[in-house]
C-alpha positions in Angstrom: 27.7 -15.0 19.9 24.9 -15.9 22.3 25.4 -16.6 26.0 25.5 -20.3 25.6 28.2 -20.1 23.0 30.2 -17.8 25.3 29.7 -20.2 28.2 30.9 -23.3 26.3 33.9 -21.4 24.8 34.9 -20.1 28.3 34.6 -23.5 29.9 36.9 -25.0 27.3 39.4 -22.2 27.8 39.1 -22.6 31.6 39.8 -26.4 31.4 42.8 -25.8 29.1 44.2 -23.0 31.3 43.8 -25.1 34.4 45.5 -28.1 32.8 48.4 -26.1 31.5 48.8 -24.5 35.0 48.6 -27.8 36.8 51.2 -29.4 34.5 53.6 -26.5 35.2 53.8 -25.5 31.5 52.8 -21.9 32.3 52.4 -19.8 35.4 48.7 -19.2 34.6 49.2 -15.4 35.3 48.8 -12.4 33.0 49.7 -8.8 33.6 46.9 -6.2 33.8 47.8 -4.8 30.4 47.8 -8.3 28.8 44.5 -9.1 30.4 43.0 -5.9 29.0 44.4 -6.8 25.5 42.9 -10.3 25.7 39.6 -9.8 27.6 39.0 -6.1 26.8 36.1 -4.2 28.3 34.8 -7.3 30.2 38.0 -7.4 32.3 38.0 -3.6 32.8 34.4 -3.6 34.0 35.0 -6.6 36.3 38.0 -5.0 37.8 36.3 -1.6 38.3 33.4 -3.4 40.1 35.9 -5.2 42.3 34.8 -8.6 41.1 38.3 -9.5 40.0 41.4 -8.7 42.1 45.1 -9.1 41.4 46.7 -12.4 42.3 49.9 -10.6 43.2 51.4 -7.2 42.8 55.0 -6.4 41.9 57.2 -4.4 44.0 57.2 -0.6 44.1 54.6 2.1 43.9 53.6 1.2 40.4 54.3 -2.6 40.5 52.8 -4.8 37.9 49.5 -6.3 38.8 49.2 -10.0 37.9 45.9 -11.8 37.5 45.2 -15.6 37.3 43.7 -16.6 33.9 41.7 -19.2 35.7 40.1 -16.6 37.9 39.2 -14.4 35.0 37.7 -17.3 33.0 35.8 -18.6 36.0 34.2 -15.2 36.5 33.3 -15.0 32.8 31.7 -18.5 32.9 29.6 -17.6 35.9 28.4 -14.4 34.2 27.5 -16.2 31.0 25.7 -18.9 33.0 23.7 -16.2 34.9 22.8 -14.5 31.7 21.8 -17.9 30.1 19.5 -18.7 33.0 17.7 -15.4 32.9 
């Protein structure tokens, strides 16, 4: 898949995720483990580089880290756009 395909796919996913969140049909959050299973190494790399941060963190020392799907998809769209422009 080239960068333009990734950009288009990500924008469609972003619009869908935002709509579902706005309508209150879903919280729009995923746990860190679920984000890794969905977005794989892209998510891990973005997290390691500090480009994506948890939206909220559960209680306790090892609390679950929750990320907004919209934030992940927005970052992925920005990265695909940069790559397409280069």
